[in-house]
C-alpha positions in Angstrom: 84.1 61.5 134.4 85.2 57.9 134.9 85.9 57.6 131.2 88.3 60.6 131.3 90.0 59.3 134.4 90.4 55.8 132.8 92.0 57.4 129.7 94.4 59.5 131.7 95.4 56.5 133.9 95.9 54.3 130.8 98.1 57.0 129.2 100.2 57.3 132.3 100.6 53.5 132.5 101.7 53.4 128.9 104.3 56.1 129.4 105.6 54.4 132.6 105.9 51.1 130.7 107.8 52.7 127.9 110.2 54.5 130.4 110.9 51.2 132.3 111.4 49.3 129.0 113.9 52.0 127.8 115.7 51.9 131.1 116.0 48.1 130.9 117.4 48.2 127.4 119.9 50.9 128.4 121.0 48.9 131.3 121.5 45.8 129.2 123.8 47.7 126.8 125.7 49.8 129.2 129.3 49.1 130.0 130.8 48.8 126.5 128.9 46.0 124.9 129.7 42.5 126.1 132.7 43.5 128.4 130.6 42.9 131.5 130.0 39.3 132.4 127.0 37.8 134.2 125.5 34.4 134.8 127.3 31.1 135.4 130.5 32.2 133.8 130.7 35.2 136.0 130.0 33.0 139.1 132.8 30.6 138.2 135.2 33.4 137.5 134.4 35.1 140.8 134.9 31.9 142.8 138.3 31.2 141.1 139.5 34.8 141.6 138.5 34.8 145.3 140.3 31.5 145.8 143.4 33.0 144.2 143.4 36.1 146.4 142.5 34.4 149.6 139.1 36.1 149.8 137.9 39.7 149.4 135.2 41.4 147.4 134.6 41.2 143.7 134.2 44.7 142.1 133.8 43.6 138.4 134.0 40.6 136.1 134.6 41.0 132.4 135.9 39.3 129.3 139.6 39.8 128.7 142.2 39.0 126.1 145.4 40.2 127.7 148.1 37.8 128.6 146.2 34.8 127.1 143.3 35.3 129.5 139.6 34.9 128.8 138.2 36.6 132.0 139.4 39.4 134.2 138.1 39.8 137.8 138.8 42.9 139.8 139.1 42.0 143.5 139.5 44.1 146.6 141.6 41.8 148.8 141.0 41.5 152.6 144.0 43.8 153.1 142.4 46.5 150.9 144.6 46.1 147.9 142.8 46.0 144.5 144.1 43.4 142.0 143.0 42.2 138.6 142.9 38.4 138.4 143.2 37.1 134.8 141.8 33.6 134.2 141.8 31.3 131.2 138.7 29.6 129.7 138.9 26.8 132.4 139.0 29.4 135.2 142.7 28.8 136.0 144.7 31.8 137.1 146.9 33.2 134.3 148.1 36.3 136.1 147.4 38.5 139.1 148.2 42.2 138.6 147.9 45.2 140.9 145.1 47.3 139.5 146.4 50.5 137.9 143.2 52.4 138.6 142.8 54.1 142.0 140.6 52.1 144.3 137.5 53.7 145.8 137.6 54.5 149.4 134.8 53.5 151.9 132.8 56.6 151.1 132.9 55.9 147.3 135.5 58.6 146.6 139.0 57.9 145.4 141.1 56.6 148.3 143.6 59.1 149.6 147.2 58.7 148.6 149.5 57.8 151.5 151.2 60.8 153.0 155.0 60.5 153.4 155.3 63.5 155.8 
């Protein structure tokens, strides 16, 4: 009886390990290849972007090639506006643009458009 139980437990553990490994690999490659940025470069880019916007919350950091930039950091400013801060390789601001995508509201859904009534 113990032998059968040990075999079943070992099989379940092997399946769980494969599933977790697959999830880790999928997470590493999600987001379009190397567009997402992590590590020290992301930290420097976040800091520079938050200094440029006067604070806020960083939504995303990625590599960029628009307008001579190396990095793009999406920031929700303290006033709620969402901007893309483009930085060069030395983390100097190249350009700050209003984000063309709708910002998520506090509940995770698209923020409501202002009503002009």
